[in-house]
VOGU-356352 format. One record per residue: x, y, z of N, C-alpha, C, CB in turn; residue in three letters. Coordinates in steps of 0.02 Angstrom, whole numbers, padded with zeros to 5 digits, always signed. Glycine has a CB too. Example, Ala and Ser with C-alpha at 12.3 -4.5 7.8 and 13.67 -1.06 7.14 Angstrom:
+00660-00284+00390+00615-00225+00390+00660-00165+00390+00565-00224+00452ALA +00642-00112+00354+00684-00053+00357+00645+00002+00394+00704-00030+00286SER 
END
This chain:
+01001+00070+00772+01018+00095+00832+01041+00049+00891+00965+00129+00849UNK +01095+00060+00925+01133+00010+00953+01091+00012+01020+01218+00024+00956UNK +01116-00056+01060+01055-00062+01116+01074-00017+01168+01043-00140+01150UNK +01126+00006+01185+01143+00070+01242+01099+00114+01214+01225+00107+01250UNK +01101+00157+01157+01077+00203+01153+01014+00199+01154+01097+00228+01116UNK +00956+00141+01139+00896+00131+01156+00888+00147+01220+00878+00073+01143UNK +00936+00096+01254+00923+00089+01334+00921+00186+01365+01010+00030+01377UNK +00956+00221+01360+00967+00294+01373+00909+00317+01342+01034+00329+01344UNK +00878+00300+01270+00817+00348+01259+00772+00330+01306+00783+00346+01189UNK +00749+00259+01319+00699+00234+01362+00721+00266+01416+00689+00159+01370UNK +00782+00266+01449+00754+00284+01532+00753+00371+01532+00824+00249+01608UNK +00775+00397+01471+00753+00471+01463+00685+00478+01457+00782+00505+01406UNK +00647+00439+01424+00594+00439+01387+00539+00391+01405+00614+00432+01327UNK +00528+00388+01465+00487+00304+01493+00403+00309+01469+00487+00292+01608UNK +00388+00363+01446+00321+00369+01418+00347+00339+01345+00284+00454+01420UNK +00373+00361+01315+00389+00330+01240+00382+00234+01234+00481+00357+01221UNK +00416+00212+01277+00404+00131+01280+00344+00125+01287+00436+00090+01334UNK +00307+00160+01340+00235+00146+01346+00186+00136+01321+00215+00168+01362UNK +00212+00205+01262+00150+00230+01209+00175+00152+01154+00165+00339+01161UNK +00247+00160+01139+00254+00105+01096+00221+00036+01083+00302+00092+01105UNK +00246+00010+01155+00232-00060+01166+00155-00064+01188+00283-00092+01223UNK +00118-00024+01228+00037-00042+01242+00006+00003+01187+00004-00020+01329UNK +00004+00075+01198-00050+00102+01169-00056+00081+01103-00049+00170+01174UNK -00008+00089+01042-00024+00065+00968-00029+00001+00962+00023+00082+00920UNK -00008-00038+01030-00058-00104+01002-00108-00127+01023-00037-00158+01000UNK -00145-00087+01066-00197-00104+01096-00243-00063+01074-00191-00108+01159UNK -00225-00009+01106-00302+00046+01113-00317+00086+01035-00284+00127+01185UNK -00242+00088+01016-00247+00127+00940-00253+00079+00882-00176+00173+00923UNK -00241-00003+00883-00246-00045+00845-00211-00046+00780-00298-00049+00841UNK -00155-00020+00759-00134-00010+00709-00107-00055+00698-00110+00034+00701UNK -00093-00059+00611-00066-00122+00586+00018-00123+00592-00091-00131+00505UNK +00050-00169+00591+00134-00171+00610+00163-00133+00570+00174-00238+00604UNK +00169-00121+00501+00198-00092+00464+00187-00001+00485+00174-00122+00398UNK +00123+00013+00514+00121+00071+00549+00159+00096+00617+00064+00074+00557UNK +00159+00023+00655+00193+00044+00721+00254+00043+00708+00182+00003+00780UNK +00282+00017+00641+00358+00020+00644+00367+00089+00613+00401-00043+00602UNK +00336+00113+00560+00362+00176+00540+00355+00237+00607+00319+00198+00468UNK +00308+00245+00648+00299+00267+00709+00360+00268+00761+00247+00231+00731UNK +00371+00200+00762+00431+00199+00826+00482+00215+00781+00450+00121+00875UNK +00500+00212+00728+00582+00232+00683+00574+00298+00684+00598+00203+00590UNK +00501+00335+00673+00507+00427+00678+00514+00458+00746+00435+00466+00650UNK +00476+00417+00796+00509+00437+00848+00579+00427+00887+00475+00426+00878UNK +00602+00369+00870+00675+00351+00887+00699+00402+00869+00708+00292+00858UNK +00717+00422+00807+00754+00474+00758+00736+00538+00808+00718+00480+00666UNK +00694+00557+00822+00687+00620+00852+00725+00613+00923+00608+00639+00857UNK +00699+00567+00956+00743+00534+01016+00814+00547+01021+00741+00462+01013UNK +00839+00523+00960+00921+00522+00950+00946+00590+00908+00946+00447+00902UNK +00907+00625+00906+00926+00690+00871+00925+00736+00941+00866+00718+00802UNK +00878+00724+00985+00889+00765+01052+00908+00719+01124+00816+00807+01067UNK +00962+00670+01103+00992+00624+01122+01011+00632+01215+01051+00622+01071UNK +00968+00605+01251+00998+00629+01318+00941+00664+01367+01060+00687+01302UNK +00894+00680+01319+00843+00727+01329+00769+00681+01329+00848+00787+01269UNK +00725+00706+01382+00665+00693+01373+00623+00735+01316+00640+00699+01435UNK +00598+00678+01272+00567+00718+01206+00515+00774+01228+00524+00663+01154UNK +00472+00731+01301+00413+00783+01322+00419+00857+01331+00389+00765+01385UNK +00497+00876+01332+00527+00946+01378+00556+00980+01307+00604+00926+01455UNK +00542+00952+01245+00547+00996+01175+00486+01037+01145+00564+00946+01119UNK +00514+01103+01120+00479+01155+01110+00451+01153+01028+00525+01215+01131UNK +00401+01185+01023+00371+01181+00935+00442+01220+00909+00275+01240+00909UNK +00489+01246+00925+00548+01264+00897+00602+01220+00880+00569+01304+00932UNK +00594+01169+00929+00639+01115+00938+00623+01076+00874+00629+01074+01009UNK +00559+01054+00874+00520+00994+00827+00552+01033+00748+00403+00993+00838UNK +00517+01101+00751+00530+01149+00689+00607+01125+00665+00526+01242+00715UNK +00656+01134+00714+00732+01141+00694+00740+01093+00674+00785+01155+00736UNK +00713+01013+00702+00718+00942+00696+00715+00934+00601+00645+00898+00747UNK +00636+00955+00603+00613+00945+00550+00671+00984+00485+00537+00971+00558UNK +00661+01039+00510+00707+01086+00449+00792+01045+00432+00726+01185+00492UNK +00814+01011+00495+00880+00978+00459+00862+00916+00448+00949+00978+00498UNK +00814+00871+00430+00809+00828+00390+00791+00816+00316+00784+00806+00417UNK +00848+00806+00290+00842+00797+00206+00794+00751+00184+00907+00773+00173UNK +00707+00769+00185+00674+00711+00177+00636+00761+00133+00642+00664+00241UNK +00584+00713+00101+00518+00734+00060+00471+00770+00107+00477+00667+00028UNK +00448+00798+00063+00387+00819+00098+00324+00779+00136+00359+00852+00053UNK +00320+00719+00087+00264+00661+00128+00299+00638+00188+00242+00584+00080UNK +00383+00625+00180+00397+00597+00249+00412+00644+00301+00451+00551+00247UNK +00419+00692+00285+00425+00751+00329+00329+00768+00367+00464+00829+00267UNK +00284+00751+00302+00214+00739+00326+00213+00703+00401+00176+00690+00269UNK +00221+00641+00359+00231+00569+00428+00264+00574+00480+00267+00505+00411UNK +00323+00609+00483+00342+00620+00531+00318+00663+00597+00383+00632+00509UNK +00271+00725+00570+00232+00773+00597+00174+00733+00632+00210+00825+00544UNK +00138+00687+00603+00089+00649+00608+00108+00610+00680+00082+00606+00542UNK +00180+00554+00656+00201+00520+00715+00209+00559+00777+00260+00489+00702UNK +00236+00617+00776+00252+00661+00835+00190+00688+00857+00302+00717+00820UNK +00142+00697+00830+00087+00742+00858+00055+00687+00889+00039+00786+00805UNK +00041+00616+00879+00013+00572+00904+00046+00539+00968+00002+00534+00856UNK +00099+00550+00978+00134+00543+01034+00120+00595+01094+00200+00543+01013UNK +00122+00656+01073+00116+00710+01103+00043+00700+01123+00136+00771+01063UNK -00015+00705+01078-00067+00692+01105-00088+00646+01149-00092+00690+01072UNK -00061+00580+01148-00058+00533+01193-00044+00553+01267-00013+00490+01170UNK +00031+00593+01272+00053+00606+01320+00019+00649+01356+00101+00619+01312UNK -00029+00698+01342-00083+00745+01359-00141+00720+01390-00104+00776+01305UNK -00155+00647+01353-00204+00636+01373-00195+00586+01439-00241+00618+01320UNK -00142+00575+01451-00092+00545+01507-00071+00587+01575-00025+00531+01469UNK -00090+00657+01553-00084+00711+01603+00007+00733+01590-00107+00675+01694UNK +00044+00704+01552+00121+00718+01569+00138+00785+01538+00174+00659+01538UNK +00072+00811+01489+00100+00869+01436+00043+00919+01455+00102+00845+01341UNK +00049+00988+01463-00006+01032+01462-00029+01042+01378+00019+01105+01502UNK +00049+01066+01345+00029+01076+01278+00051+01046+01226+00035+01128+01265UNK +00036+01028+01166+00055+00976+01136+00083+01037+01063-00017+00907+01128UNK +00172+01024+01062+00213+01097+01027+00203+01067+00952+00318+01115+01053UNK +00178+01015+00934+00160+00991+00858+00099+01048+00833+00125+00896+00857UNK +00053+01051+00881-00014+01082+00867-00036+01111+00823-00029+01113+00897UNK +00027+01175+00808+00025+01234+00777+00081+01212+00691+00062+01301+00844UNK +00105+01166+00700+00149+01161+00642+00115+01150+00584+00196+01110+00648UNK +00123+01187+00544+00087+01167+00493+00113+01107+00442+00078+01225+00461UNK +00072+01067+00409+00097+01040+00372+00137+01039+00310+00072+01025+00372UNK +00178+01012+00286+00204+01034+00221+00142+01017+00154+00282+00989+00210UNK +00147+01065+00109+00117+01030+00055+00137+00985-00008+00091+01069+00034UNK +00107+00934+00009+00137+00870-00044+00102+00857-00095+00142+00802-00016UNK +00149+00886-00147+00113+00852-00234+00095+00796-00231+00158+00844-00300UNK +00032+00794-00257-00003+00727-00276+00026+00697-00354-00094+00744-00280UNK +00073+00653-00353+00089+00618-00412+00030+00580-00451+00140+00571-00393UNK +00044+00584-00505+00007+00533-00552+00031+00473-00540+00011+00545-00624UNK -00026+00416-00531+00002+00349-00515+00035+00331-00588-00060+00291-00487UNK +00065+00283-00587+00104+00243-00660+00060+00188-00674+00190+00206-00647UNK +00032+00174-00735-00015+00127-00742+00023+00111-00806-00094+00147-00741UNK -00026+00040-00812-00009-00004-00889-00062+00014-00935-00010-00095-00884UNK -00054+00018-00991-00103+00017-01042-00138-00061-01051-00065+00043-01109UNK -00189-00058-01071-00239-00118-01093-00182-00158-01124-00311-00097-01151UNK -00147-00145-01168-00115-00188-01241-00043-00224-01178-00074-00107-01340UNK -00022-00183-01125+00026-00191-01088+00007-00241-01030+00045-00127-01067UNK -00063-00244-01030-00078-00274-00968-00095-00364-01014-00159-00221-00917UNK -00113-00356-01053-00109-00420-01096-00056-00467-01113-00124-00405-01147UNK +00008-00399-01128+00063-00425-01134+00110-00463-01075+00089-00379-01159UNK +00089-00439-01015+00102-00452-00955+00080-00506-00928+00088-00410-00925UNK +00015-00522-00947-00036-00568-00913-00020-00636-00953-00121-00540-00921UNK +00021-00637-01022+00020-00687-01076+00084-00711-01055+00012-00662-01156UNK +00046-00766-00994+00101-00826-00948+00078-00900-00975+00085-00825-00843UNK +00132-00936-01024+00118-01013-01036+00143-01046-00967+00164-01047-01108UNK +00119-01060-00900+00134-01093-00851+00182-01146-00865+00082-01113-00825UNK +00232-01155-00851+00260-01240-00864+00297-01264-00785+00337-01245-00944UNK +00275-01210-00732+00311-01250-00675+00250-01229-00620+00403-01220-00652UNK +00280-01264-00566+00213-01232-00493+00232-01146-00476+00230-01290-00386UNK +00290-01125-00480+00306-01050-00476+00266-01007-00541+00396-01041-00482UNK +00251-01032-00596+00224-00999-00643+00143-00999-00654+00256-01020-00697UNK +00114-01042-00605+00053-01067-00605+00037-01003-00554+00041-01151-00582UNK +00073-01004-00493+00065-00940-00428+00082-00877-00450+00115-00948-00360UNK +00108-00878-00507+00144-00805-00521+00078-00775-00565+00233-00808-00572UNK +00053-00839-00612+00006-00816-00642-00047-00806-00614-00003-00841-00684UNK -00072-00821-00572-00142-00840-00515-00134-00756-00490-00124-00921-00430UNK -00063-00751-00455-00057-00671-00410-00075-00605-00465+00041-00655-00376UNK -00041-00620-00520-00058-00583-00573-00119-00555-00588-00045-00611-00616UNK -00164-00614-00600-00221-00598-00640-00288-00584-00561-00239-00679-00709UNK -00262-00609-00508-00306-00571-00445-00286-00502-00447-00289-00601-00363UNK -00212-00486-00421-00208-00412-00432-00245-00378-00496-00134-00395-00436UNK -00238-00382-00545-00264-00341-00594-00347-00346-00588-00235-00363-00666UNK -00378-00408-00568-00442-00427-00579-00489-00380-00514-00445-00517-00575UNK -00459-00374-00452-00492-00348-00393-00462-00279-00394-00479-00391-00323UNK -00391-00253-00393-00356-00191-00381-00323-00185-00303-00409-00132-00395UNK -00314-00266-00280-00306-00257-00211-00223-00242-00193-00337-00326-00175UNK -00214-00219-00139-00146-00212-00142-00092-00265-00108-00138-00150-00114UNK -00039-00261-00142+00007-00323-00146+00002-00346-00058+00101-00298-00180UNK -00001-00299-00023+00003-00324+00049-00065-00385+00051-00007-00248+00110UNK -00121-00353+00037-00167-00385+00041-00178-00441+00012-00200-00357+00035UNK -00144-00454-00054-00153-00521-00086-00100-00573-00037-00130-00516-00177UNK -00051-00536-00019+00011-00583+00009-00026-00612+00076+00094-00534+00029UNK -00071-00574+00095-00108-00604+00184-00176-00628+00160-00127-00528+00259UNK -00197-00642+00099-00261-00683+00082-00258-00752+00120-00267-00697-00003UNK -00307-00758+00128-00298-00836+00174-00364-00873+00137-00311-00830+00284UNK -00358-00939+00129-00396-00990+00114-00470-00995+00127-00369-01035+00141UNK -00487-00964+00192-00558-00952+00215-00603-00879+00178-00550-00943+00303UNK -00537-00841+00160-00569-00776+00130-00566-00765+00036-00522-00709+00171UNK -00587-00851+00030-00584-00837-00049-00666-00887-00056-00491-00878-00102UNK -00720-00846-00092-00772-00875-00098-00787-00875-00187-00823-00840-00048UNK -00761-00938-00216-00741-00917-00284-00821-00950-00312-00654-00957-00319UNK -00856-00979-00284-00914-01020-00319-00959-00938-00308-00951-01114-00268UNK -00954-00909-00277-00996-00842-00285-00955-00781-00313-01025-00819-00212UNK -00877-00792-00340-00864-00747-00374-00843-00700-00335-00906-00732-00410UNK -00827-00697-00264-00794-00652-00215-00738-00683-00184-00839-00630-00162UNK -00692-00631-00159-00638-00642-00113-00654-00575-00060-00554-00643-00155UNK -00620-00601+00010-00647-00541+00059-00548-00547+00074-00731-00564+00145UNK -00533-00476+00081-00481-00454+00120-00492-00394+00173-00434-00436+00074UNK -00428-00415+00204-00407-00354+00283-00374-00317+00237-00347-00381+00368UNK -00409-00257+00245-00370-00192+00221-00340-00147+00268-00413-00149+00185UNK -00316-00085+00263-00291-00034+00306-00340-00027+00354-00275+00028+00274UNK -00290-00007+00416-00362-00004+00480-00397-00056+00499-00422+00035+00462UNK -00375-00123+00477-00400-00178+00492-00484-00183+00450-00398-00180+00576UNK -00502-00157+00409-00573-00149+00380-00577-00204+00329-00587-00073+00344UNK -00624-00246+00329-00630-00287+00289-00677-00275+00220-00648-00333+00328UNK -00658-00279+00169-00702-00284+00095-00718-00333+00072-00677-00262+00041UNK -00770-00335+00034-00806-00406-00019-00774-00379-00082-00913-00416-00029UNK -00719-00407-00111-00736-00383-00188-00752-00444-00230-00671-00342-00225UNK -00790-00415-00297-00782-00466-00353-00731-00475-00389-00820-00459-00396UNK -00731-00551-00421-00665-00587-00442-00699-00602-00514-00635-00664-00390UNK -00673-00598-00572-00696-00622-00642-00671-00680-00635-00672-00586-00707UNK -00689-00718-00713-00685-00785-00719-00617-00805-00735-00731-00807-00767UNK -00586-00748-00785-00499-00771-00788-00463-00771-00709-00449-00703-00842UNK -00468-00740-00686-00435-00726-00602-00458-00811-00569-00491-00636-00543UNK -00515-00822-00570-00537-00880-00533-00509-00926-00564-00606-00892-00525UNK -00512-00927-00630-00482-01001-00666-00389-00999-00645-00498-00999-00779UNK -00366-00954-00665-00300-00952-00632-00274-00957-00560-00280-00903-00648UNK -00322-00947-00519-00321-00974-00449-00348-01034-00439-00353-00935-00406UNK -00394-01055-00461-00405-01125-00453-00371-01188-00487-00463-01129-00466UNK -00328-01168-00553-00256-01202-00581-00215-01216-00530-00212-01157-00627UNK -00174-01148-00481-00144-01144-00448-00151-01194-00383-00147-01089-00448UNK -00234-01174-00351-00245-01203-00285-00236-01291-00331-00339-01173-00235UNK -00280-01313-00367-00267-01379-00382-00190-01411-00390-00302-01387-00441UNK -00161-01389-00432-00097-01406-00466-00032-01403-00418-00088-01357-00528UNK -00024-01323-00396+00038-01295-00371+00043-01289-00307+00051-01238-00395UNK +00001-01261-00286-00008-01252-00189+00017-01300-00157-00084-01252-00153UNK -00003-01362-00179-00005-01432-00112+00085-01441-00131-00077-01537-00137UNK +00103-01438-00199+00163-01435-00227+00215-01404-00184+00157-01403-00285UNK +00196-01314-00169+00255-01276-00139+00247-01304-00077+00256-01193-00141UNK +00182-01320-00045+00186-01321+00028+00217-01375+00057+00127-01318+00054UNK +00238-01423+00012+00265-01499+00015+00240-01528+00070+00340-01508+00020UNK +00257-01533+00146+00217-01569+00193+00192-01527+00242+00251-01621+00223UNK +00206-01460+00228+00193-01407+00295+00112-01395+00274+00251-01318+00296UNK +00075-01359+00320+00016-01330+00330+00013-01238+00324-00004-01360+00401UNK -00017-01199+00290-00031-01148+00283-00114-01107+00284+00003-01148+00237UNK -00123-01080+00313-00178-01044+00298-00175-00979+00238-00197-01021+00365UNK -00127-00971+00222-00113-00920+00157-00125-00953+00105-00043-00890+00147UNK -00146-00914+00044-00171-00950+00004-00107-00945-00046-00244-00928-00017UNK -00049-00894-00071-00012-00898-00100+00068-00914-00050-00027-00845-00141UNK +00104-00959-00081+00152-01002-00049+00211-00988-00075+00139-01071-00053UNK +00269-00984-00037+00331-00961-00076+00390-01026-00080+00365-00891-00033UNK +00436-01041-00098+00477-01085-00103+00503-01107-00038+00521-01066-00144UNK +00492-01077+00021+00511-01110+00073+00445-01146+00109+00548-01061+00116UNK +00381-01143+00084+00316-01191+00106+00280-01122+00157+00346-01286+00164UNK +00322-01050+00141+00284-01014+00196+00241-00956+00164+00336-00982+00253UNK +00221-00898+00202+00170-00845+00148+00224-00816+00094+00128-00765+00198UNK +00208-00788+00042+00240-00754-00007+00249-00686+00033+00199-00750-00078UNK +00312-00658+00014+00327-00596+00031+00312-00551-00013+00385-00590+00046UNK +00287-00478-00005+00285-00405-00040+00352-00408-00097+00298-00333+00028UNK +00411-00397-00066+00467-00420-00092+00483-00463-00143+00491-00438-00056UNK +00458-00511-00133+00476-00566-00171+00430-00565-00237+00469-00631-00128UNK +00391-00557-00230+00330-00520-00284+00343-00490-00325+00288-00477-00265UNK +00375-00428-00281+00383-00361-00318+00439-00363-00369+00399-00302-00267UNK +00491-00416-00346+00535-00452-00383+00530-00450-00456+00531-00515-00363UNK +00474-00509-00447+00459-00558-00501+00412-00514-00549+00421-00630-00472UNK +00369-00449-00526+00340-00410-00582+00394-00384-00613+00290-00356-00563UNK +00438-00354-00592+00494-00302-00615+00532-00347-00670+00550-00274-00547UNK +00552-00408-00652+00591-00458-00686+00541-00469-00751+00606-00530-00637UNK +00484-00476-00751+00421-00501-00784+00421-00434-00848+00339-00505-00719UNK +00429-00357-00804+00416-00333-00849+00466-00315-00905+00387-00294-00828UNK +00519-00307-00882+00581-00313-00906+00583-00363-00960+00626-00327-00854UNK +00561-00429-00938+00569-00479-01001+00523-00456-01050+00554-00557-00986UNK +00464-00436-01038+00427-00407-01088+00427-00372-01121+00397-00396-01083UNK +00477-00317-01117+00498-00255-01136+00455-00193-01116+00503-00259-01203UNK +00426-00208-01049+00379-00132-01040+00419-00081-00988+00290-00149-00999UNK +00450-00031-01032+00502+00000-01011+00465+00056-00960+00546+00027-01074UNK +00426+00051-00894+00405+00096-00856+00415+00093-00797+00356+00104-00861UNK +00429+00146-00748+00440+00133-00682+00381+00085-00644+00448+00201-00650UNK +00418+00035-00626+00371-00012-00609+00372-00008-00528+00389-00086-00642UNK +00301+00001-00496+00296+00012-00433+00242-00059-00397+00267+00095-00427UNK +00260-00072-00324+00227-00134-00322+00146-00117-00326+00250-00176-00253UNK +00103-00070-00351+00052-00061-00343+00032-00048-00432+00045-00009-00285UNK +00076-00056-00475+00061-00039-00537+00003-00069-00566+00112-00049-00575UNK -00018-00149-00542-00077-00170-00559-00154-00128-00538-00072-00235-00531UNK -00139-00118-00469-00184-00080-00434-00212-00019-00467-00155-00064-00377UNK -00170+00032-00492-00170+00081-00513-00211+00059-00594-00096+00109-00505UNK -00155+00014-00638-00194+00003-00696-00275-00033-00684-00146-00045-00741UNK -00303-00067-00642-00365-00073-00618-00401-00012-00611-00363-00105-00561UNK -00399+00032-00578-00433+00083-00565-00438+00125-00616-00413+00111-00516UNK -00382+00141-00662-00365+00184-00724-00417+00156-00784-00277+00175-00747UNK -00423+00083-00784-00455+00057-00829-00531+00059-00820-00431+00000-00836UNK -00548+00044-00748-00613+00057-00743-00637+00121-00762-00631+00046-00686UNK -00617+00157-00722-00650+00242-00749-00634+00257-00810-00623+00311-00708UNK -00585+00230-00854-00587+00249-00937-00657+00219-00968-00515+00211-00982UNK -00682+00150-00921-00727+00137-00950-00810+00139-00915-00704+00083-00971UNK -00810+00204-00885-00859+00211-00872-00883+00207-00792-00881+00176-00911UNK -00850+00169-00766-00864+00166-00684-00868+00209-00625-00826+00136-00663UNK -00909+00214-00584-00934+00272-00554-00864+00269-00479-01038+00261-00531UNK -00862+00335-00486-00805+00344-00444-00816+00312-00384-00790+00410-00433UNK -00875+00295-00332-00894+00290-00264-00877+00202-00271-00985+00322-00242UNK -00887+00184-00336-00902+00110-00341-00811+00116-00334-00955+00069-00425UNK -00771+00131-00368-00681+00119-00380-00667+00137-00317-00633+00170-00440UNK -00687+00195-00272-00661+00207-00210-00688+00120-00166-00702+00293-00176UNK -00748+00117-00159-00752+00060-00116-00705-00015-00136-00830+00045-00115UNK -00708-00021-00201-00646-00077-00213-00602-00071-00202-00630-00099-00260UNK -00553-00007-00200-00487-00005-00176-00484+00002-00104-00450+00046-00207UNK -00550+00016-00068-00521+00013+00007-00513+00091+00013-00441-00037+00021UNK -00511+00149-00023-00532+00192-00003-00547+00239+00061-00556+00179-00022UNK -00516+00259+00111-00570+00285+00163-00590+00376+00135-00526+00282+00259UNK -00575+00392+00092-00585+00464+00053-00569+00457-00017-00537+00524+00082UNK -00629+00495-00031-00646+00493-00108-00588+00522-00135-00715+00533-00133UNK -00551+00576-00112-00492+00613-00164-00441+00574-00157-00465+00691-00150UNK -00422+00523-00144-00357+00460-00145-00414+00433-00227-00349+00376-00039UNK -00467+00425-00230-00491+00380-00288-00474+00443-00348-00590+00348-00281UNK -00499+00492-00324-00503+00561-00374-00444+00563-00407-00513+00634-00339UNK -00384+00535-00406-00325+00545-00407-00318+00522-00496-00284+00503-00344UNK -00338+00465-00485-00362+00405-00578-00391+00452-00623-00441+00327-00573UNK -00454+00498-00603-00490+00530-00652-00450+00576-00677-00549+00557-00632UNK -00377+00596-00658-00358+00649-00698-00323+00584-00748-00305+00719-00658UNK -00309+00513-00746-00272+00493-00787-00341+00469-00854-00217+00431-00748UNK -00403+00468-00825-00449+00440-00870-00458+00501-00930-00523+00418-00827UNK -00438+00552-00898-00441+00618-00956-00429+00604-01029-00385+00674-00940UNK -00360+00555-01015-00320+00554-01083-00378+00525-01120-00243+00505-01087UNK -00414+00474-01089-00465+00450-01143-00524+00483-01157-00487+00389-01129UNK -00552+00530-01138-00587+00579-01149-00544+00627-01208-00604+00611-01081UNK -00500+00645-01191-00470+00674-01257-00463+00635-01320-00406+00694-01245UNK -00435+00583-01300-00447+00534-01366-00519+00529-01386-00424+00456-01352UNK -00547+00503-01378-00638+00518-01400-00657+00574-01430-00688+00523-01341UNK -00640+00630-01383-00657+00698-01409-00625+00682-01492-00613+00770-01356UNK -00548+00677-01491-00525+00691-01565-00544+00648-01618-00455+00692-01569UNK -00578+00600-01603-00580+00536-01652-00648+00574-01679-00587+00440-01613UNK -00689+00622-01637-00761+00625-01649-00757+00661-01731-00806+00676-01582UNK -00801+00657-01767-00795+00705-01822-00817+00775-01830-00820+00679-01865UNK -00853+00773-01773-00869+00848-01765-00830+00900-01749-00908+00856-01725UNK -00758+00866-01719-00704+00876-01698-00645+00893-01722-00697+00842-01676UNK -00649+00849-01774-00584+00813-01821-00578+00866-01862-00596+00736-01868UNK -00505+00895-01862-00500+00923-01929-00518+00940-01992-00480+00911-01940UNK -00496+00853-02019-00510+00821-02084-00586+00827-02110-00492+00746-02077UNK -00619+00828-02056-00701+00817-02079-00727+00884-02100-00755+00788-02013UNK -00679+00945-02082-00701+01044-02111-00705+01022-02193-00611+01133-02093UNK -00645+00984-02215-00610+00995-02277-00679+00963-02343-00522+00942-02272UNK 
END
């Protein structure tokens, strides 16, 4: 968005500036990604009703705006949440008597089953013989992701002070700034220790950093750079699946549940605030149940002859 457009938006929406710059940063304590998406959603609404104060919009205006957006149900649901939070803030400040979003129904969002890798595909993916500092780093990142199920953003933000390898634990800062302690297996500890011993210092060169995983520039590695690497690796290994940044996280959860792990434990490990988010993986583990059911002689057709 051009600077003069932003100036007009802020001139017509003085409370918007206060909300985005003060409230979301301090009182609401949101992550930078949440702040960026809320800002973007509200700017788009203000741009659609350019030259107006968005506090004067009616329920019908918001509905018209949502109708005109050629977006998925999930994105529209996020728009409603972003706009609703802003109006709730405006009511708190006494700038608004009624929240126009209050009675707008959320669109139905279909929960898609996440893509995951089989145990064989994981073995293939992690079968790397490191020959450079980058190989050691990438192998360590892959092993830690699969061993712990943490998000790629949590992996990239992992700091040296959050490693407790002698105790077989790591500490991560998840969504909503919630800390959680996660066990890490020996395979991942060995890969991580090799990287820290032989590779990290080389990548840092003369720089210093609190972050565990370092880029070629001696800075914290980005999610985008690592995701690109995973995609290339899967292609190289002949894994023809729709690769997402969370594929190792999905695989971790699915394999745990397939092997009888308790749903609440998996919820805790993944850092899900709502168990219904974790329950999506139980659909995937049903495949395993069917497989076992069909193997059983009692239900196997051949055993009746």
